[in-house]
Structures are given as C-alpha cells and as structure tokens.
MOPAC internal coordinates of N, CA, C and O (Angstrom, degrees):
PM7 1SCF
backbone

  N    0.0000 0     0.00 0     0.00 0    0    0    0
  C    1.4204 1     0.00 0     0.00 0    1    0    0
  C    1.5269 1   108.62 1     0.00 0    2    1    0
  O    1.2310 1   120.47 1   -48.78 1    3    2    1
  N    1.3145 1   116.71 1   131.22 1    3    2    1
  C    1.4722 1   120.89 1  -176.31 1    5    3    2
  C    1.5151 1   111.10 1   -87.56 1    6    5    3
  O    1.2310 1   121.10 1   -39.05 1    7    6    5
  N    1.3286 1   115.50 1   140.95 1    7    6    5
  C    1.4351 1   120.11 1   171.85 1    9    7    6
  C    1.5673 1   104.43 1  -136.04 1   10    9    7
  O    1.2310 1   120.33 1   -84.45 1   11   10    9
  N    1.3854 1   116.97 1    95.55 1   11   10    9
  C    1.4150 1   119.73 1  -172.49 1   13   11   10
  C    1.6319 1   103.50 1    66.24 1   14   13   11
  O    1.2310 1   124.05 1    51.05 1   15   14   13
  N    1.4142 1   109.83 1  -128.95 1   15   14   13
  C    1.3987 1   117.67 1  -178.31 1   17   15   14
  C    1.4810 1   111.04 1   -91.72 1   18   17   15
  O    1.2310 1   118.70 1   173.98 1   19   18   17
  N    1.3098 1   120.08 1    -6.02 1   19   18   17
  C    1.4585 1   127.60 1  -168.38 1   21   19   18
  C    1.5156 1   106.84 1  -108.30 1   22   21   19
  O    1.2310 1   118.65 1   -31.69 1   23   22   21
  N    1.3872 1   120.17 1   148.31 1   23   22   21
  C    1.3679 1   125.14 1  -179.20 1   25   23   22
  C    1.6427 1   106.66 1   -94.23 1   26   25   23
  O    1.2310 1   123.16 1   -35.23 1   27   26   25
  N    1.2514 1   111.56 1   144.77 1   27   26   25
  C    1.5288 1   112.68 1   170.95 1   29   27   26
  C    1.5741 1   109.54 1   -94.61 1   30   29   27
  O    1.2310 1   123.42 1   -34.20 1   31   30   29
  N    1.3750 1   111.04 1   145.80 1   31   30   29
  C    1.5172 1   111.74 1  -177.90 1   33   31   30
  C    1.6053 1   105.79 1   -60.77 1   34   33   31
  O    1.2310 1   121.82 1   -16.22 1   35   34   33
  N    1.3097 1   114.12 1   163.78 1   35   34   33
  C    1.4164 1   121.47 1  -175.91 1   37   35   34
  C    1.5546 1   110.38 1   -63.43 1   38   37   35
  O    1.2310 1   120.36 1   -44.96 1   39   38   37
  N    1.2990 1   116.91 1   135.04 1   39   38   37
  C    1.4294 1   118.67 1   178.97 1   41   39   38
  C    1.4454 1   118.71 1    92.84 1   42   41   39
  O    1.2310 1   119.29 1   170.55 1   43   42   41
  N    1.3073 1   118.96 1    -9.45 1   43   42   41
  C    1.4437 1   126.91 1  -178.45 1   45   43   42
  C    1.5141 1   107.42 1   -95.57 1   46   45   43
  O    1.2310 1   118.31 1   -53.60 1   47   46   45
  N    1.2541 1   120.82 1   126.40 1   47   46   45
  C    1.4789 1   121.63 1   178.74 1   49   47   46
  C    1.4172 1   109.84 1   -75.74 1   50   49   47
  O    1.2310 1   117.68 1   -14.56 1   51   50   49
  N    1.3310 1   122.03 1   165.44 1   51   50   49
  C    1.3497 1   129.88 1   176.16 1   53   51   50
  C    1.6610 1   108.45 1   -54.55 1   54   53   51
  O    1.2310 1   121.86 1   -52.11 1   55   54   53
  N    1.3518 1   114.05 1   127.89 1   55   54   53
  C    1.4647 1   114.19 1  -175.75 1   57   55   54
  C    1.5599 1   109.34 1   -77.94 1   58   57   55
  O    1.2310 1   122.23 1   -42.53 1   59   58   57
  N    1.3361 1   113.34 1   137.47 1   59   58   57
  C    1.4479 1   117.28 1   178.26 1   61   59   58
  C    1.4827 1   107.89 1   -84.22 1   62   61   59
  O    1.2310 1   121.17 1   -31.14 1   63   62   61
  N    1.4323 1   115.37 1   148.86 1   63   62   61
  C    1.4962 1   116.14 1   173.00 1   65   63   62
  C    1.5805 1   110.41 1   -96.47 1   66   65   63
  O    1.2310 1   122.08 1   -56.38 1   67   66   65
  N    1.2598 1   113.62 1   123.62 1   67   66   65
  C    1.4369 1   124.94 1   179.34 1   69   67   66
  C    1.4967 1   111.97 1  -110.82 1   70   69   67
  O    1.2310 1   119.85 1    10.54 1   71   70   69
  N    1.2687 1   117.88 1  -169.46 1   71   70   69
  C    1.4328 1   127.08 1   178.67 1   73   71   70
  C    1.5738 1   107.72 1  -127.00 1   74   73   71
  O    1.2310 1   122.00 1   -66.70 1   75   74   73
  N    1.3604 1   113.78 1   113.30 1   75   74   73
  C    1.5088 1   114.08 1   168.54 1   77   75   74
  C    1.5745 1   106.64 1   -81.62 1   78   77   75
  O    1.2310 1   125.61 1   -42.99 1   79   78   77
  N    1.2917 1   106.83 1   137.01 1   79   78   77
  C    1.4303 1   117.52 1  -176.82 1   81   79   78
  C    1.5579 1   112.31 1  -124.55 1   82   81   79
  O    1.2310 1   119.67 1   -48.80 1   83   82   81
  N    1.4218 1   118.23 1   131.20 1   83   82   81
  C    1.4288 1   113.23 1   176.64 1   85   83   82
  C    1.4669 1    99.82 1  -134.34 1   86   85   83
  O    1.2310 1   121.22 1   -42.69 1   87   86   85
  N    1.3244 1   115.28 1   137.31 1   87   86   85
  C    1.4667 1   123.27 1   178.85 1   89   87   86
  C    1.5333 1   107.23 1  -139.47 1   90   89   87
  O    1.2310 1   121.89 1   -52.32 1   91   90   89
  N    1.3616 1   113.99 1   127.68 1   91   90   89
  C    1.4043 1   121.54 1   177.52 1   93   91   90
  C    1.5736 1   109.62 1   -89.74 1   94   93   91
  O    1.2310 1   121.47 1   -30.68 1   95   94   93
  N    1.2973 1   114.79 1   149.32 1   95   94   93
  C    1.3429 1   120.67 1   170.70 1   97   95   94
  C    1.5164 1   113.44 1   -77.47 1   98   97   95
  O    1.2310 1   121.88 1   -32.83 1   99   98   97
  N    1.3361 1   114.02 1   147.17 1   99   98   97
  C    1.4958 1   117.94 1   173.31 1  101   99   98
  C    1.5374 1   106.02 1   -67.21 1  102  101   99
  O    1.2310 1   122.52 1   -23.61 1  103  102  101
  N    1.3303 1   112.77 1   156.39 1  103  102  101
  C    1.5449 1   116.66 1   178.41 1  105  103  102
  C    1.5181 1   113.10 1   -67.76 1  106  105  103
  O    1.2310 1   123.09 1   -43.16 1  107  106  105
  N    1.3381 1   111.69 1   136.84 1  107  106  105
  C    1.4658 1   122.33 1   174.61 1  109  107  106
  C    1.4983 1   112.35 1    77.83 1  110  109  107
  O    1.2310 1   122.35 1  -155.81 1  111  110  109
  N    1.4130 1   113.10 1    24.19 1  111  110  109
  C    1.5998 1   118.53 1   176.13 1  113  111  110
  C    1.5684 1   116.25 1  -101.98 1  114  113  111
  O    1.2310 1   122.45 1  -177.32 1  115  114  113
  N    1.3542 1   112.91 1     2.68 1  115  114  113
  C    1.5136 1   112.16 1  -179.05 1  117  115  114
  C    1.5518 1   117.58 1   -54.38 1  118  117  115
  O    1.2310 1   121.38 1   136.80 1  119  118  117
  N    1.3937 1   114.97 1   -43.20 1  119  118  117
  C    1.4596 1   110.69 1   178.90 1  121  119  118
  C    1.4998 1   115.10 1   -72.94 1  122  121  119
  O    1.2310 1   120.54 1   156.38 1  123  122  121
  N    1.3307 1   116.57 1   -23.62 1  123  122  121
  C    1.4490 1   115.72 1   172.36 1  125  123  122
  C    1.4512 1   115.11 1   -72.52 1  126  125  123
  O    1.2310 1   122.03 1   142.66 1  127  126  125
  N    1.4340 1   113.72 1   -37.34 1  127  126  125
  C    1.5007 1   120.32 1   173.72 1  129  127  126
  C    1.5348 1   107.70 1   -55.46 1  130  129  127
  O    1.2310 1   120.38 1   125.07 1  131  130  129
  N    1.2968 1   116.87 1   -54.93 1  131  130  129
  C    1.4908 1   121.29 1  -170.93 1  133  131  130
  C    1.5370 1   108.65 1   -63.87 1  134  133  131
  O    1.2310 1   119.81 1   137.72 1  135  134  133
  N    1.2583 1   117.96 1   -42.28 1  135  134  133
  C    1.5696 1   119.63 1   177.21 1  137  135  134
  C    1.5015 1   119.52 1   -63.39 1  138  137  135
  O    1.2310 1   120.56 1   165.09 1  139  138  137
  N    1.4255 1   116.54 1   -14.91 1  139  138  137
  C    1.4383 1   126.11 1   179.31 1  141  139  138
  C    1.4673 1   114.61 1  -117.12 1  142  141  139
  O    1.2310 1   121.06 1  -166.72 1  143  142  141
  N    1.3519 1   115.57 1    13.28 1  143  142  141
  C    1.5237 1   118.54 1  -172.76 1  145  143  142
  C    1.5327 1   108.83 1   -70.40 1  146  145  143
  O    1.2310 1   117.08 1   149.82 1  147  146  145
  N    1.2741 1   123.17 1   -30.18 1  147  146  145
  C    1.3779 1   122.28 1   179.45 1  149  147  146
  C    1.5549 1   114.59 1   -66.69 1  150  149  147
  O    1.2310 1   122.46 1   138.95 1  151  150  149
  N    1.3159 1   112.89 1   -41.05 1  151  150  149
  C    1.4779 1   113.76 1   174.96 1  153  151  150
  C    1.5872 1   116.13 1   -71.74 1  154  153  151
  O    1.2310 1   124.20 1   147.89 1  155  154  153
  N    1.2127 1   109.55 1   -32.11 1  155  154  153
  C    1.5765 1   120.28 1   171.09 1  157  155  154
  C    1.6012 1   108.88 1   -57.15 1  158  157  155
  O    1.2310 1   124.06 1   127.66 1  159  158  157
  N    1.3444 1   109.82 1   -52.34 1  159  158  157
  C    1.5724 1   116.42 1  -173.29 1  161  159  158
  C    1.4692 1   108.08 1   -71.74 1  162  161  159
  O    1.2310 1   116.94 1   144.19 1  163  162  161
  N    1.3131 1   123.43 1   -35.81 1  163  162  161
  C    1.4100 1   123.01 1   175.58 1  165  163  162
  C    1.4345 1   116.89 1   -61.30 1  166  165  163
  O    1.2310 1   120.31 1   139.95 1  167  166  165
  N    1.3437 1   117.01 1   -40.05 1  167  166  165
  C    1.4627 1   120.43 1   171.43 1  169  167  166
  C    1.4861 1   112.21 1   -64.41 1  170  169  167
  O    1.2310 1   118.08 1   136.55 1  171  170  169
  N    1.2797 1   121.26 1   -43.45 1  171  170  169
  C    1.4014 1   125.44 1  -176.17 1  173  171  170
  C    1.4554 1   113.61 1   -64.73 1  174  173  171
  O    1.2310 1   121.74 1   147.26 1  175  174  173
  N    1.3828 1   114.27 1   -32.74 1  175  174  173
  C    1.5625 1   121.76 1   172.55 1  177  175  174
  C    1.4785 1   108.38 1   -51.26 1  178  177  175
  O    1.2310 1   121.34 1   122.36 1  179  178  177
  N    1.3523 1   115.04 1   -57.64 1  179  178  177
  C    1.5207 1   116.01 1   177.50 1  181  179  178
  C    1.4403 1   121.93 1   -58.14 1  182  181  179
  O    1.2310 1   122.30 1   147.13 1  183  182  181
  N    1.3692 1   113.21 1   -32.87 1  183  182  181
  C    1.4123 1   118.81 1   173.67 1  185  183  182
  C    1.5801 1   118.11 1   -68.94 1  186  185  183
  O    1.2310 1   124.10 1   147.77 1  187  186  185
  N    1.3379 1   109.74 1   -32.23 1  187  186  185
  C    1.4638 1   115.95 1   173.61 1  189  187  186
  C    1.4443 1   110.51 1   -73.75 1  190  189  187
  O    1.2310 1   119.95 1   138.00 1  191  190  189
  N    1.3154 1   117.71 1   -42.00 1  191  190  189
  C    1.5330 1   123.62 1  -179.58 1  193  191  190
  C    1.5556 1   110.08 1   -63.05 1  194  193  191
  O    1.2310 1   119.32 1   151.24 1  195  194  193
  N    1.3425 1   118.90 1   -28.76 1  195  194  193
  C    1.4072 1   124.48 1   178.27 1  197  195  194
  C    1.5671 1   114.58 1   -87.80 1  198  197  195
  O    1.2310 1   122.47 1   174.19 1  199  198  197
  N    1.3805 1   112.88 1    -5.81 1  199  198  197
  C    1.3711 1   119.40 1  -178.68 1  201  199  198
  C    1.5256 1   116.23 1    77.85 1  202  201  199
  O    1.2310 1   118.85 1  -170.30 1  203  202  201
  N    1.3159 1   119.79 1     9.70 1  203  202  201
  C    1.3290 1   128.51 1   179.36 1  205  203  202
  C    1.6426 1   111.62 1   -68.93 1  206  205  203
  O    1.2310 1   125.45 1   127.97 1  207  206  205
  N    1.3889 1   107.14 1   -52.03 1  207  206  205
  C    1.4849 1   114.85 1   176.65 1  209  207  206
  C    1.4998 1   109.16 1  -106.59 1  210  209  207
  O    1.2310 1   122.11 1   -45.65 1  211  210  209
  N    1.3590 1   113.56 1   134.35 1  211  210  209
  C    1.4611 1   124.59 1  -170.77 1  213  211  210
  C    1.4748 1   104.91 1   -99.47 1  214  213  211
  O    1.2310 1   118.62 1   140.01 1  215  214  213
  N    1.2778 1   120.24 1   -39.99 1  215  214  213
  C    1.4381 1   130.15 1  -174.25 1  217  215  214
  C    1.4717 1   110.55 1  -154.61 1  218  217  215
  O    1.2310 1   121.77 1   -45.69 1  219  218  217
  N    1.4149 1   114.21 1   134.31 1  219  218  217
  C    1.4836 1   119.84 1   175.28 1  221  219  218
  C    1.4889 1   109.73 1  -145.78 1  222  221  219
  O    1.2310 1   121.18 1   -31.33 1  223  222  221
  N    1.2798 1   115.36 1   148.67 1  223  222  221
  C    1.4857 1   118.99 1   172.94 1  225  223  222
  C    1.5625 1   109.85 1  -177.35 1  226  225  223
  O    1.2310 1   122.62 1   -20.06 1  227  226  225
  N    1.3948 1   112.58 1   159.94 1  227  226  225
  C    1.5149 1   114.21 1   179.97 1  229  227  226
  C    1.5109 1   111.07 1   -79.54 1  230  229  227
  O    1.2310 1   121.11 1   -29.08 1  231  230  229
  N    1.3358 1   115.48 1   150.92 1  231  230  229
  C    1.4969 1   124.72 1   171.25 1  233  231  230
  C    1.5039 1   100.27 1   -88.88 1  234  233  231
  O    1.2310 1   123.38 1   -27.27 1  235  234  233
  N    1.3414 1   111.13 1   152.73 1  235  234  233
  C    1.5147 1   121.02 1  -174.45 1  237  235  234
  C    1.5297 1   106.14 1  -122.27 1  238  237  235
  O    1.2310 1   124.36 1   -33.19 1  239  238  237
  N    1.4300 1   109.24 1   146.81 1  239  238  237
  C    1.4514 1   120.25 1  -179.60 1  241  239  238
  C    1.5147 1   113.38 1   -61.59 1  242  241  239
  O    1.2310 1   122.58 1   148.32 1  243  242  241
  N    1.2712 1   112.65 1   -31.68 1  243  242  241
  C    1.5464 1   121.40 1  -177.33 1  245  243  242
  C    1.4706 1   112.38 1  -162.53 1  246  245  243
  O    1.2310 1   117.57 1   -13.90 1  247  246  245
  N    1.2849 1   122.24 1   166.10 1  247  246  245
  C    1.4513 1   126.13 1   172.78 1  249  247  246
  C    1.5818 1   104.21 1   -64.24 1  250  249  247
  O    1.2310 1   121.98 1   -41.45 1  251  250  249
  N    1.3267 1   113.82 1   138.55 1  251  250  249
  C    1.4162 1   117.57 1   177.27 1  253  251  250
  C    1.4647 1   112.65 1   -77.85 1  254  253  251
  O    1.2310 1   120.42 1   -27.76 1  255  254  253
  N    1.3153 1   116.81 1   152.24 1  255  254  253
  C    1.4519 1   121.44 1   176.56 1  257  255  254
  C    1.4104 1   109.27 1  -110.88 1  258  257  255
  O    1.2310 1   118.78 1   -15.24 1  259  258  257
  N    1.3297 1   119.94 1   164.76 1  259  258  257
  C    1.4817 1   124.79 1  -176.23 1  261  259  258
  C    1.5988 1   106.12 1   -53.64 1  262  261  259
  O    1.2310 1   120.75 1   -45.61 1  263  262  261
  N    1.2978 1   116.17 1   134.39 1  263  262  261
  C    1.3787 1   120.75 1   174.99 1  265  263  262
  C    1.4291 1   119.66 1    80.32 1  266  265  263
  O    1.2310 1   121.07 1   175.11 1  267  266  265
  N    1.3817 1   115.56 1    -4.89 1  267  266  265
  C    1.5370 1   120.30 1   176.43 1  269  267  266
  C    1.5372 1   109.48 1  -109.26 1  270  269  267
  O    1.2310 1   122.66 1   -33.69 1  271  270  269
  N    1.2791 1   112.51 1   146.31 1  271  270  269
  C    1.3926 1   119.54 1   169.95 1  273  271  270
  C    1.5799 1   116.75 1   -83.35 1  274  273  271
  O    1.2310 1   120.77 1   -25.45 1  275  274  273
  N    1.2936 1   116.13 1   154.55 1  275  274  273
  C    1.3800 1   116.37 1   179.48 1  277  275  274
  C    1.5622 1   117.23 1   -65.51 1  278  277  275
  O    1.2310 1   118.79 1   -35.81 1  279  278  277
  N    1.2603 1   119.92 1   144.19 1  279  278  277
  C    1.4441 1   124.20 1   173.40 1  281  279  278
  C    1.5065 1   108.93 1  -103.94 1  282  281  279
  O    1.2310 1   119.39 1   -75.56 1  283  282  281
  N    1.4029 1   118.77 1   104.44 1  283  282  281
  C    1.3552 1   125.32 1  -176.36 1  285  283  282
  C    1.5076 1   108.34 1   -77.71 1  286  285  283
  O    1.2310 1   120.89 1   -36.81 1  287  286  285
  N    1.3844 1   115.91 1   143.19 1  287  286  285
  C    1.3960 1   120.04 1   175.21 1  289  287  286
  C    1.5586 1   115.58 1  -141.70 1  290  289  287
  O    1.2310 1   122.11 1  -161.37 1  291  290  289
  N    1.3845 1   113.56 1    18.63 1  291  290  289
  C    1.4699 1   112.76 1   177.43 1  293  291  290
  C    1.5519 1   103.84 1   172.42 1  294  293  291
  O    1.2310 1   122.11 1    10.15 1  295  294  293
  N    1.3391 1   113.57 1  -169.85 1  295  294  293
  C    1.4701 1   124.41 1   179.71 1  297  295  294
  C    1.5060 1   109.94 1  -139.16 1  298  297  295
  O    1.2310 1   121.79 1   -32.40 1  299  298  297
  N    1.3458 1   114.17 1   147.60 1  299  298  297
  C    1.4249 1   123.46 1   167.72 1  301  299  298
  C    1.5074 1   113.18 1  -127.44 1  302  301  299
  O    1.2310 1   121.17 1   -46.85 1  303  302  301
  N    1.2882 1   115.36 1   133.15 1  303  302  301
  C    1.4845 1   121.60 1  -178.48 1  305  303  302
  C    1.4829 1   111.51 1  -128.20 1  306  305  303
  O    1.2310 1   117.87 1   -22.42 1  307  306  305
  N    1.2764 1   121.67 1   157.58 1  307  306  305
  C    1.4853 1   126.97 1   163.00 1  309  307  306
  C    1.5065 1   102.82 1  -125.81 1  310  309  307
  O    1.2310 1   124.70 1   -63.22 1  311  310  309
  N    1.3145 1   108.58 1   116.78 1  311  310  309
  C    1.5808 1   122.86 1  -173.72 1  313  311  310
  C    1.4107 1   112.00 1  -112.16 1  314  313  311
  O    1.2310 1   120.86 1   -45.18 1  315  314  313
  N    1.2995 1   115.95 1   134.82 1  315  314  313
  C    1.4875 1   121.20 1   170.47 1  317  315  314
  C    1.6523 1   106.12 1   -87.70 1  318  317  315
  O    1.2310 1   120.69 1   -72.63 1  319  318  317
  N    1.2461 1   116.28 1   107.37 1  319  318  317
  C    1.5010 1   122.83 1  -179.69 1  321  319  318
  C    1.5447 1   107.17 1  -144.77 1  322  321  319
  O    1.2310 1   123.74 1   -20.98 1  323  322  321
  N    1.3254 1   110.44 1   159.02 1  323  322  321
  C    1.5167 1   115.13 1   174.20 1  325  323  322
  C    1.5801 1   112.21 1   -94.89 1  326  325  323
  O    1.2310 1   121.52 1   166.29 1  327  326  325
  N    1.3753 1   114.69 1   -13.71 1  327  326  325
  C    1.4023 1   113.85 1   175.90 1  329  327  326
  C    1.4332 1   116.03 1  -153.30 1  330  329  327
  O    1.2310 1   119.14 1   -10.10 1  331  330  329
  N    1.3044 1   119.25 1   169.90 1  331  330  329
  C    1.4598 1   121.10 1   178.37 1  333  331  330
  C    1.6467 1   113.15 1   -66.43 1  334  333  331
  O    1.2310 1   124.43 1   151.72 1  335  334  333
  N    1.3523 1   109.10 1   -28.28 1  335  334  333
  C    1.5191 1   116.03 1  -179.47 1  337  335  334
  C    1.5171 1   104.91 1   -65.06 1  338  337  335
  O    1.2310 1   119.78 1   134.07 1  339  338  337
  N    1.4661 1   118.03 1   -45.93 1  339  338  337
  C    1.4405 1   121.44 1  -178.88 1  341  339  338
  C    1.5422 1   109.26 1   -56.88 1  342  341  339
  O    1.2310 1   120.45 1   132.39 1  343  342  341
  N    1.3436 1   116.74 1   -47.61 1  343  342  341
  C    1.4111 1   117.82 1  -179.88 1  345  343  342
  C    1.5488 1   115.59 1   -58.02 1  346  345  343
  O    1.2310 1   123.62 1   131.97 1  347  346  345
  N    1.3867 1   110.66 1   -48.03 1  347  346  345
  C    1.5127 1   115.74 1   176.16 1  349  347  346
  C    1.5763 1   113.17 1   -52.69 1  350  349  347
  O    1.2310 1   122.97 1   139.44 1  351  350  349
  N    1.3108 1   111.91 1   -40.56 1  351  350  349
  C    1.4836 1   117.57 1   179.06 1  353  351  350
  C    1.5093 1   113.07 1   -62.17 1  354  353  351
  O    1.2310 1   121.23 1   136.12 1  355  354  353
  N    1.3121 1   115.26 1   -43.88 1  355  354  353
  C    1.5193 1   120.13 1   177.13 1  357  355  354
  C    1.5310 1   107.03 1   -65.18 1  358  357  355
  O    1.2310 1   118.31 1   136.25 1  359  358  357
  N    1.2324 1   120.82 1   -43.75 1  359  358  357
  C    1.4406 1   119.66 1  -179.49 1  361  359  358
  C    1.4940 1   110.82 1   -66.89 1  362  361  359
  O    1.2310 1   119.46 1   136.66 1  363  362  361
  N    1.2141 1   118.64 1   -43.34 1  363  362  361
  C    1.4551 1   122.69 1  -178.56 1  365  363  362
  C    1.5576 1   115.44 1   -59.56 1  366  365  363
  O    1.2310 1   122.48 1   158.37 1  367  366  365
  N    1.2508 1   112.86 1   -21.63 1  367  366  365
  C    1.6217 1   120.12 1  -178.26 1  369  367  366
  C    1.5074 1   102.97 1   -88.46 1  370  369  367
  O    1.2310 1   115.23 1   168.77 1  371  370  369
  N    1.2497 1   126.64 1   -11.23 1  371  370  369
  C    1.5261 1   119.62 1  -176.68 1  373  371  370
  C    1.5383 1   111.73 1   -79.36 1  374  373  371
  O    1.2310 1   121.30 1   -36.22 1  375  374  373
  N    1.2260 1   115.13 1   143.78 1  375  374  373
  C    1.4963 1   124.13 1   179.11 1  377  375  374
  C    1.5254 1   110.88 1   -49.85 1  378  377  375
  O    1.2310 1   117.58 1   140.07 1  379  378  377
  N    1.2535 1   122.21 1   -39.93 1  379  378  377
  C    1.4144 1   125.23 1   179.19 1  381  379  378
  C    1.5424 1   112.75 1   -64.00 1  382  381  379
  O    1.2310 1   119.05 1   151.10 1  383  382  381
  N    1.2926 1   119.42 1   -28.90 1  383  382  381
  C    1.4680 1   122.90 1   176.79 1  385  383  382
  C    1.3687 1   108.15 1   -85.27 1  386  385  383
  O    1.2310 1   117.21 1   143.60 1  387  386  385
  N    1.3743 1   122.92 1   -36.40 1  387  386  385
  C    1.3704 1   124.20 1   179.59 1  389  387  386
  C    1.5560 1   116.23 1   -66.42 1  390  389  387
  O    1.2310 1   120.78 1   148.06 1  391  390  389
  N    1.2727 1   116.11 1   -31.94 1  391  390  389
  C    1.4851 1   122.89 1  -179.29 1  393  391  390
  C    1.5323 1   113.52 1  -101.04 1  394  393  391
  O    1.2310 1   120.35 1  -174.97 1  395  394  393
  N    1.2232 1   116.95 1     5.03 1  395  394  393
  C    1.5244 1   120.72 1   175.82 1  397  395  394
  C    1.4182 1   120.75 1    81.96 1  398  397  395
  O    1.2310 1   120.32 1  -160.32 1  399  398  397
  N    1.3554 1   117.00 1    19.68 1  399  398  397
  C    1.4968 1   121.26 1  -179.85 1  401  399  398
  C    1.5000 1   108.50 1   -71.26 1  402  401  399
  O    1.2310 1   120.22 1   137.17 1  403  402  401
  N    1.3608 1   117.19 1   -42.83 1  403  402  401
  C    1.4609 1   119.17 1  -175.97 1  405  403  402
  C    1.4874 1   112.21 1   -92.60 1  406  405  403
  O    1.2310 1   121.30 1   -32.65 1  407  406  405
  N    1.4306 1   115.11 1   147.35 1  407  406  405
  C    1.3701 1   121.43 1   175.24 1  409  407  406
  C    1.6101 1   111.10 1   -86.58 1  410  409  407
  O    1.2310 1   121.83 1   -94.84 1  411  410  409
  N    1.3071 1   114.11 1    85.16 1  411  410  409
  C    1.4383 1   115.73 1  -170.34 1  413  411  410
  C    1.5153 1   117.51 1   -65.62 1  414  413  411
  O    1.2310 1   121.36 1   162.39 1  415  414  413
  N    1.4361 1   115.01 1   -17.61 1  415  414  413
  C    1.3905 1   119.22 1   175.31 1  417  415  414
  C    1.5430 1   118.02 1   -67.65 1  418  417  415
  O    1.2310 1   126.40 1   155.88 1  419  418  417
  N    1.3779 1   105.31 1   -24.12 1  419  418  417
  C    1.5761 1   116.25 1  -178.34 1  421  419  418
  C    1.4931 1   113.75 1  -100.75 1  422  421  419
  O    1.2310 1   119.88 1  -169.53 1  423  422  421
  N    1.4333 1   117.83 1    10.47 1  423  422  421
  C    1.4366 1   118.26 1  -178.01 1  425  423  422
  C    1.5129 1   112.79 1   -61.46 1  426  425  423
  O    1.2310 1   120.05 1   -41.03 1  427  426  425
  N    1.3059 1   117.50 1   138.97 1  427  426  425
  C    1.4778 1   122.37 1   175.25 1  429  427  426
  C    1.5348 1   110.17 1  -112.75 1  430  429  427
  O    1.2310 1   121.53 1   -55.79 1  431  430  429
  N    1.3220 1   114.68 1   124.21 1  431  430  429
  C    1.4776 1   122.45 1   177.84 1  433  431  430
  C    1.4026 1   112.17 1  -116.60 1  434  433  431
  O    1.2310 1   116.51 1   -64.97 1  435  434  433
  N    1.2619 1   124.24 1   115.03 1  435  434  433
  C    1.5066 1   124.85 1  -171.77 1  437  435  434
  C    1.6000 1   108.25 1  -127.54 1  438  437  435
  O    1.2310 1   119.80 1   -57.40 1  439  438  437
  N    1.2823 1   117.98 1   122.60 1  439  438  437
  C    1.3964 1   123.64 1   172.27 1  441  439  438
  C    1.5380 1   111.85 1   -56.65 1  442  441  439
  O    1.2310 1   118.12 1   -51.84 1  443  442  441
  N    1.2657 1   121.19 1   128.16 1  443  442  441
  C    1.4794 1   120.38 1  -177.43 1  445  443  442
  C    1.5665 1   108.61 1  -154.33 1  446  445  443
  O    1.2310 1   121.92 1   -18.59 1  447  446  445
  N    1.3117 1   113.93 1   161.41 1  447  446  445
  C    1.5272 1   119.68 1  -179.61 1  449  447  446
  C    1.5249 1   103.01 1  -118.77 1  450  449  447
  O    1.2310 1   124.56 1   -45.95 1  451  450  449
  N    1.3781 1   108.86 1   134.05 1  451  450  449
  C    1.4780 1   119.11 1  -178.17 1  453  451  450
  C    1.5604 1   103.25 1   -98.39 1  454  453  451
  O    1.2310 1   120.27 1   -76.23 1  455  454  453
  N    1.3501 1   117.10 1   103.77 1  455  454  453
  C    1.4951 1   122.84 1   175.20 1  457  455  454
  C    1.4598 1   116.12 1   -77.59 1  458  457  455
  O    1.2310 1   120.85 1   138.96 1  459  458  457
  N    1.3144 1   115.99 1   -41.04 1  459  458  457
  C    1.3769 1   124.05 1  -179.75 1  461  459  458
  C    1.5114 1   115.55 1  -141.49 1  462  461  459
  O    1.2310 1   118.26 1   -39.86 1  463  462  461
  N    1.2671 1   120.92 1   140.14 1  463  462  461
  C    1.4406 1   127.64 1   176.02 1  465  463  462
  C    1.4093 1   115.95 1  -145.58 1  466  465  463
  O    1.2310 1   121.91 1   -39.12 1  467  466  465
  N    1.3114 1   113.95 1   140.88 1  467  466  465
  C    1.5172 1   116.52 1   178.22 1  469  467  466
  C    1.5390 1   107.95 1  -148.14 1  470  469  467
  O    1.2310 1   116.35 1   -40.27 1  471  470  469
  N    1.1862 1   124.53 1   139.73 1  471  470  469
  C    1.4772 1   124.69 1   178.78 1  473  471  470
  C    1.6425 1   104.55 1   -63.77 1  474  473  471
  O    1.2310 1   125.01 1   -33.97 1  475  474  473
  N    1.3727 1   107.98 1   146.03 1  475  474  473
  C    1.4673 1   117.18 1   174.99 1  477  475  474
  C    1.5013 1   108.31 1   -71.97 1  478  477  475
  O    1.2310 1   120.10 1   180.00 1  479  478  477

C-alpha cells in the first residue's frame, strides 16, 4: 500500500492527516477551567461522536504524586480538519475559548498523521 513515496506495512490502512493542537491556559485560570469542565466535555463528546476530534486531554503542570490531584495547564487535541482555519473555528467555539481560559494567541496547530491510537 503506497503512502506518498513510502510503503505502509501490510495490514495498515492509509494514514489520515490530522491536526495536532496544543493550547495552554492563561495564568490563574485553573478554577475557571474546573468549574466549566462539564460544558467543555459535553461539547467534546459530540465532536468525538462526529469524528472531528480523535483524541483530547488536558496537559499537566507536572507528573502527579501519590495522593495529589493533577494540576491542568492546557489542552491537547488531535483534530480531523482540512485546514488550520477549520481547527481554529472548532477551538473558538469551545467554552474554554469563549470564557478566556485558553491563551489563543499561543495556540500550536501542527499537521500530523495518527498511525496508532488506543484508549488509555
């Protein structure tokens, strides 16, 4: 099976091109993030069901230690989209973007291929 000029190993379907998205939170927004997480997750559920979002999760300030909860400081997504503009539109419609949790000026959108994925 051809993938550009490289061959895929037997049994692997053609890899889709997606967009890796990393968005950091603005300083001091952890409490706002936490108090709006249910609205954020409800919207993401629909985006996952529609195959727009392949993967999503918070980034953490540090590795957690026994007995401590995670301190979230941003988000990472893998989005199926044809352009950076489409990704920015999806991001802009999220509650975290609307209420100022995310630093949208620092968003990183990177084309990538998802070869393998499995839930944690």
